[in-house]
C-alpha positions, 0 to 999 in steps of 0.5 A, a space after each residue: 844424901 848419897 846414902 838415901 839415894 842408895 837406899 831409894 835405889 834398892 827400893 826401886 829394884 824391889 818394886 820392879 821385882 815384886 810389882 813388875 813396874 814402878 821403877 821409873 815412878 821412883 827413879 825419876 823423883 829420886 834423881 830429881 829431888 834427892 840427887 839434884 839431876 835436871 828433869 830430862 837428864 833424870 828421865 834418860 838416866 832412869 831409862 838406863 837404870 830401869 832397863 838394866 834392872 828389869 833385865 836382871 829381874 826377868 831371870 828370877 821370874 823366868 826360872 819360876 815360869 812366870 814369863 810369857 815369852 812370845 807375848 813379851 817379845 812382841 809387846 817389847 818390839 812394838 814398844 821399842 818403836 814407840 819408845 824411840 819415837 817418844 824419846 825423840 819427841 820429848 826434846 820438843 816438850 817442856 819438862 814440867 808438861 812431861 812430869 804432869 802427864 806422867 803423874 796423871 797417867 799414874 793416877 788413872 792407871 792406879 784407879 783401874 788396878 785398885 778396882 780390878 776386872 769387872 764381871 766374871 774372870 775368864 781363863 787366861 790364854 797362854 799367849 795373847 793375840 798378836 794384833 792386840 799385843 802389837 797395838 798396846 805395845 806401840 801405845 805404851 812404848 810412846 808413853 815410855 819414851 815421852 815421860 821416861 817410864 819403863 812402862 810397867 805401870 801401863 804394861 802390867 794393867 794391860 796384861 792383867 786387866 785387858 789380857 787376863 793374865 795372872 798377876 804374877 805372870 803379868 809382872 814377870 812378862 812386864 819386866 821383859 817388855 820394860 827392859 826392851 822399851 827402856 833401852 829404845 827410849 834411852 837411845 832416843 834421849 841420848 841424841 840430846 841429853 848427857 848422863 852422869 854414868 857414875 851416878 847411873 852405875 851406882 843406882 843401877 847396881 843397887 837396884 839390881 840387888 833389889 830386883 833379885 830380892 823382889 823377884 824371889 818374894 813376888 811368887 809368894 804373894 796373893 794375886 789380888 793383894 799384889 794387884 791392889 798393892 801395885 795400884 796404891 803404890 802408883 796412886 801415892 807416887 802419882 799424887 806426890 809428883 803431881 803436887 810437885 808440878 802444880 806448885 802445892 807449897 807444903 808438898 814441895 817443901 816436904 820433898 826436900 826433907 830426907 826424912 820423908 824419903 826415908 819414911 816412904 822407903 820404910 812404909 813401902 816395906 810394911 805391906 810387902 812383909 805382911 803379904 809374905 807373912 799371910 802367904 806363909 801362913 796360908 801354906 802352913 794351914 790353920 
Protein backbone atom coordinates (compact mmCIF):
# COMPACT_ATOMS: atom_id res chain seq x y z
CA UNK A 1 0.00 0.00 0.00
CA UNK A 2 2.91 2.37 0.63
CA UNK A 3 3.77 2.17 -3.09
CA UNK A 4 0.30 3.43 -3.96
CA UNK A 5 0.61 6.24 -1.42
CA UNK A 6 3.89 7.34 -3.04
CA UNK A 7 2.40 7.10 -6.56
CA UNK A 8 -0.65 9.11 -5.51
CA UNK A 9 1.61 11.69 -3.84
CA UNK A 10 3.44 12.18 -7.12
CA UNK A 11 0.07 12.80 -8.79
CA UNK A 12 -0.74 15.37 -6.08
CA UNK A 13 2.39 17.31 -7.00
CA UNK A 14 1.72 17.13 -10.74
CA UNK A 15 -1.84 18.37 -10.19
CA UNK A 16 -0.57 21.35 -8.21
CA UNK A 17 2.13 22.17 -10.76
CA UNK A 18 -0.17 21.91 -13.79
CA UNK A 19 -3.52 23.09 -12.40
CA UNK A 20 -2.54 25.38 -9.51
CA UNK A 21 -4.90 23.41 -7.28
CA UNK A 22 -6.17 19.95 -6.57
CA UNK A 23 -3.48 19.11 -4.04
CA UNK A 24 -5.75 18.71 -1.04
CA UNK A 25 -8.53 17.36 -3.23
CA UNK A 26 -6.25 14.36 -3.76
CA UNK A 27 -4.18 14.42 -0.57
CA UNK A 28 -7.10 14.16 1.88
CA UNK A 29 -8.66 11.08 0.19
CA UNK A 30 -5.22 9.46 -0.24
CA UNK A 31 -4.39 9.87 3.46
CA UNK A 32 -7.87 8.78 4.62
CA UNK A 33 -8.55 5.87 2.25
CA UNK A 34 -5.05 4.61 1.40
CA UNK A 35 -2.93 5.47 4.46
CA UNK A 36 -5.74 4.95 7.02
CA UNK A 37 -5.31 8.36 8.68
CA UNK A 38 -8.23 9.84 10.65
CA UNK A 39 -10.07 12.62 8.82
CA UNK A 40 -8.96 15.63 10.86
CA UNK A 41 -5.37 14.36 11.04
CA UNK A 42 -5.48 13.85 7.27
CA UNK A 43 -6.72 17.41 6.75
CA UNK A 44 -3.95 18.83 8.93
CA UNK A 45 -1.31 16.69 7.19
CA UNK A 46 -2.61 17.75 3.77
CA UNK A 47 -2.17 21.40 4.72
CA UNK A 48 1.53 20.74 5.45
CA UNK A 49 2.05 18.67 2.29
CA UNK A 50 0.27 21.13 0.02
CA UNK A 51 1.93 24.15 1.63
CA UNK A 52 5.47 22.87 1.07
CA UNK A 53 4.68 21.48 -2.39
CA UNK A 54 3.04 24.72 -3.54
CA UNK A 55 6.01 26.77 -2.34
CA UNK A 56 8.30 24.56 -4.44
CA UNK A 57 5.95 24.77 -7.43
CA UNK A 58 5.99 28.58 -7.42
CA UNK A 59 9.64 28.50 -8.50
CA UNK A 60 9.02 27.08 -11.98
CA UNK A 61 6.09 29.44 -12.62
CA UNK A 62 7.96 32.49 -11.34
CA UNK A 63 10.87 31.82 -13.68
CA UNK A 64 8.41 31.84 -16.60
CA UNK A 65 6.77 35.10 -15.44
CA UNK A 66 3.48 33.44 -14.53
CA UNK A 67 3.12 34.85 -10.98
CA UNK A 68 1.40 38.18 -10.12
CA UNK A 69 3.25 38.89 -6.90
CA UNK A 70 1.21 41.79 -5.46
CA UNK A 71 -2.10 40.07 -6.13
CA UNK A 72 -0.80 36.76 -4.77
CA UNK A 73 0.73 38.23 -1.60
CA UNK A 74 -2.37 40.29 -0.75
CA UNK A 75 -4.68 37.36 -1.46
CA UNK A 76 -2.43 35.12 0.59
CA UNK A 77 -2.20 37.47 3.58
CA UNK A 78 -5.97 37.89 3.70
CA UNK A 79 -6.38 34.15 3.23
CA UNK A 80 -4.03 33.39 6.11
CA UNK A 81 -6.33 35.27 8.49
CA UNK A 82 -9.36 33.34 7.29
CA UNK A 83 -7.46 30.04 7.21
CA UNK A 84 -6.28 30.34 10.81
CA UNK A 85 -9.83 31.13 11.95
CA UNK A 86 -11.17 28.20 9.93
CA UNK A 87 -8.61 25.84 11.39
CA UNK A 88 -9.67 26.78 14.91
CA UNK A 89 -13.38 26.51 14.09
CA UNK A 90 -12.88 23.04 12.55
CA UNK A 91 -12.33 21.64 16.05
CA UNK A 92 -16.05 22.14 16.73
CA UNK A 93 -17.39 20.71 13.46
CA UNK A 94 -17.97 17.00 12.79
CA UNK A 95 -15.50 15.41 10.36
CA UNK A 96 -18.28 14.07 8.11
CA UNK A 97 -19.81 17.54 7.82
CA UNK A 98 -16.43 18.96 6.79
CA UNK A 99 -15.98 16.39 4.01
CA UNK A 100 -19.54 16.80 2.69
CA UNK A 101 -19.08 20.58 2.56
CA UNK A 102 -15.71 20.01 0.89
CA UNK A 103 -17.28 17.84 -1.83
CA UNK A 104 -20.22 20.19 -2.52
CA UNK A 105 -17.91 23.18 -2.96
CA UNK A 106 -15.70 21.16 -5.30
CA UNK A 107 -18.68 20.27 -7.53
CA UNK A 108 -20.01 23.85 -7.63
CA UNK A 109 -16.57 25.21 -8.53
CA UNK A 110 -16.07 22.55 -11.19
CA UNK A 111 -19.29 23.56 -12.96
CA UNK A 112 -18.14 27.20 -13.06
CA UNK A 113 -14.74 26.25 -14.50
CA UNK A 114 -16.18 23.94 -17.18
CA UNK A 115 -18.66 26.61 -18.32
CA UNK A 116 -16.02 29.36 -18.31
CA UNK A 117 -16.60 33.12 -18.50
CA UNK A 118 -19.80 34.36 -20.17
CA UNK A 119 -19.71 37.34 -22.52
CA UNK A 120 -16.73 38.97 -24.23
CA UNK A 121 -13.35 38.52 -22.57
CA UNK A 122 -11.84 41.75 -21.25
CA UNK A 123 -8.14 42.51 -21.17
CA UNK A 124 -6.65 41.17 -17.94
CA UNK A 125 -5.23 43.80 -15.55
CA UNK A 126 -1.64 43.31 -14.50
CA UNK A 127 -2.74 43.32 -10.83
CA UNK A 128 -6.29 42.99 -9.45
CA UNK A 129 -7.99 45.70 -7.27
CA UNK A 130 -6.83 45.56 -3.64
CA UNK A 131 -10.30 45.54 -2.01
CA UNK A 132 -11.48 42.77 -4.33
CA UNK A 133 -8.39 40.67 -3.62
CA UNK A 134 -8.65 41.10 0.18
CA UNK A 135 -12.35 40.13 0.34
CA UNK A 136 -11.89 37.06 -1.83
CA UNK A 137 -8.80 36.09 0.14
CA UNK A 138 -10.56 36.11 3.51
CA UNK A 139 -13.51 34.06 2.23
CA UNK A 140 -11.35 31.48 0.47
CA UNK A 141 -9.01 31.32 3.47
CA UNK A 142 -11.87 30.51 5.82
CA UNK A 143 -12.83 27.59 3.58
CA UNK A 144 -9.19 26.48 3.48
CA UNK A 145 -8.93 26.24 7.24
CA UNK A 146 -12.28 24.52 7.68
CA UNK A 147 -12.02 21.76 5.09
CA UNK A 148 -8.25 21.40 4.73
CA UNK A 149 -8.17 22.49 1.09
CA UNK A 150 -5.21 24.65 0.16
CA UNK A 151 -7.75 26.66 -1.77
CA UNK A 152 -6.54 26.22 -5.34
CA UNK A 153 -9.92 24.90 -6.42
CA UNK A 154 -11.34 28.27 -5.31
CA UNK A 155 -8.35 30.59 -5.90
CA UNK A 156 -7.84 29.61 -9.54
CA UNK A 157 -11.50 30.25 -10.49
CA UNK A 158 -11.44 33.53 -8.54
CA UNK A 159 -8.37 34.72 -10.44
CA UNK A 160 -9.32 33.29 -13.84
CA UNK A 161 -13.11 33.79 -13.93
CA UNK A 162 -13.65 36.82 -11.68
CA UNK A 163 -10.27 38.51 -12.06
CA UNK A 164 -9.83 37.77 -15.75
CA UNK A 165 -6.23 36.58 -15.47
CA UNK A 166 -4.92 34.13 -18.08
CA UNK A 167 -5.29 30.58 -16.83
CA UNK A 168 -1.54 29.91 -16.66
CA UNK A 169 -1.00 33.11 -14.64
CA UNK A 170 -3.89 32.18 -12.34
CA UNK A 171 -2.25 28.78 -11.80
CA UNK A 172 1.16 30.26 -10.91
CA UNK A 173 -0.30 32.95 -8.64
CA UNK A 174 -2.57 30.39 -6.99
CA UNK A 175 0.42 28.36 -5.81
CA UNK A 176 1.79 31.38 -3.93
CA UNK A 177 -1.57 31.91 -2.25
CA UNK A 178 -1.98 28.20 -1.44
CA UNK A 179 1.40 27.99 0.27
CA UNK A 180 0.67 30.97 2.53
CA UNK A 181 -2.85 29.88 3.47
CA UNK A 182 -1.96 26.23 3.98
CA UNK A 183 0.64 27.05 6.63
CA UNK A 184 -1.80 29.38 8.40
CA UNK A 185 -4.51 26.71 8.40
CA UNK A 186 -2.00 24.17 9.68
CA UNK A 187 -1.16 26.45 12.61
CA UNK A 188 -4.82 26.45 13.57
CA UNK A 189 -5.06 22.65 13.40
CA UNK A 190 -1.89 21.97 15.38
CA UNK A 191 -3.61 23.25 18.52
CA UNK A 192 -5.78 20.11 18.56
CA UNK A 193 -4.42 17.55 16.05
CA UNK A 194 -1.32 15.31 15.99
CA UNK A 195 0.54 14.71 12.70
CA UNK A 196 2.58 11.64 11.74
CA UNK A 197 5.62 13.62 10.55
CA UNK A 198 7.31 10.59 9.00
CA UNK A 199 4.35 9.96 6.69
CA UNK A 200 4.01 13.70 6.04
CA UNK A 201 7.67 13.94 4.99
CA UNK A 202 7.39 10.96 2.61
CA UNK A 203 4.28 12.34 0.91
CA UNK A 204 5.73 15.86 0.75
CA UNK A 205 9.06 14.95 -0.86
CA UNK A 206 7.29 12.89 -3.52
CA UNK A 207 4.73 15.62 -4.19
CA UNK A 208 7.46 18.27 -4.57
CA UNK A 209 9.05 16.21 -7.34
CA UNK A 210 5.66 16.04 -9.07
CA UNK A 211 5.08 19.79 -8.68
CA UNK A 212 8.39 20.64 -10.34
CA UNK A 213 7.52 18.36 -13.25
CA UNK A 214 4.00 19.79 -13.50
CA UNK A 215 5.27 23.37 -13.49
CA UNK A 216 7.37 22.67 -16.58
CA UNK A 217 4.36 21.18 -18.39
CA UNK A 218 1.81 23.87 -17.48
CA UNK A 219 3.19 26.59 -19.75
CA UNK A 220 2.75 24.35 -22.81
CA UNK A 221 -0.97 23.73 -22.36
CA UNK A 222 -3.78 25.65 -24.17
CA UNK A 223 -5.64 28.04 -21.81
CA UNK A 224 -9.21 26.80 -22.41
CA UNK A 225 -8.19 23.15 -22.35
CA UNK A 226 -6.36 23.71 -19.06
CA UNK A 227 -9.43 25.39 -17.55
CA UNK A 228 -11.77 22.59 -18.59
CA UNK A 229 -9.33 19.91 -17.43
CA UNK A 230 -9.21 21.61 -14.03
CA UNK A 231 -13.01 21.65 -13.89
CA UNK A 232 -13.48 17.98 -14.78
CA UNK A 233 -10.72 16.92 -12.42
CA UNK A 234 -12.39 18.71 -9.50
CA UNK A 235 -15.86 17.42 -10.49
CA UNK A 236 -14.78 13.75 -10.50
CA UNK A 237 -13.04 14.00 -7.14
CA UNK A 238 -15.96 15.94 -5.64
CA UNK A 239 -18.49 13.29 -6.67
CA UNK A 240 -16.20 10.58 -5.31
CA UNK A 241 -15.76 12.22 -1.90
CA UNK A 242 -19.49 13.03 -1.66
CA UNK A 243 -20.41 9.43 -2.49
CA UNK A 244 -18.14 8.26 0.32
CA UNK A 245 -19.77 10.49 2.90
CA UNK A 246 -23.42 9.89 2.03
CA UNK A 247 -22.90 6.13 2.24
CA UNK A 248 -23.21 5.09 -1.42
CA UNK A 249 -22.28 1.44 -0.90
CA UNK A 250 -20.63 0.48 -4.22
CA UNK A 251 -18.47 3.61 -4.20
CA UNK A 252 -17.43 3.00 -0.62
CA UNK A 253 -16.40 -0.56 -1.49
CA UNK A 254 -14.47 0.57 -4.57
CA UNK A 255 -12.44 3.09 -2.56
CA UNK A 256 -10.84 0.25 -0.62
CA UNK A 257 -9.39 -1.24 -3.80
CA UNK A 258 -5.81 -0.23 -4.68
CA UNK A 259 -6.60 -0.94 -8.34
CA UNK A 260 -9.13 1.92 -8.37
CA UNK A 261 -6.51 4.39 -7.18
CA UNK A 262 -3.93 3.07 -9.62
CA UNK A 263 -6.49 3.43 -12.41
CA UNK A 264 -7.32 7.01 -11.41
CA UNK A 265 -3.64 7.91 -11.42
CA UNK A 266 -3.14 6.40 -14.87
CA UNK A 267 -6.28 8.03 -16.27
CA UNK A 268 -5.21 11.44 -15.00
CA UNK A 269 -2.01 11.22 -17.05
CA UNK A 270 -3.90 10.76 -20.35
CA UNK A 271 -5.39 14.26 -20.80
CA UNK A 272 -2.13 15.90 -19.74
CA UNK A 273 -0.22 13.89 -22.34
CA UNK A 274 -2.77 14.80 -25.01
CA UNK A 275 -2.56 18.52 -24.17
CA UNK A 276 1.24 18.45 -24.38
CA UNK A 277 1.07 16.65 -27.72
CA UNK A 278 -1.39 19.20 -29.15
CA UNK A 279 0.68 22.12 -27.92
CA UNK A 280 3.83 20.67 -29.48
CA UNK A 281 1.98 20.12 -32.77
CA UNK A 282 0.65 23.70 -32.75
CA UNK A 283 4.17 25.11 -32.29
CA UNK A 284 5.48 23.05 -35.23
CA UNK A 285 2.59 24.14 -37.46
CA UNK A 286 0.77 22.08 -40.11
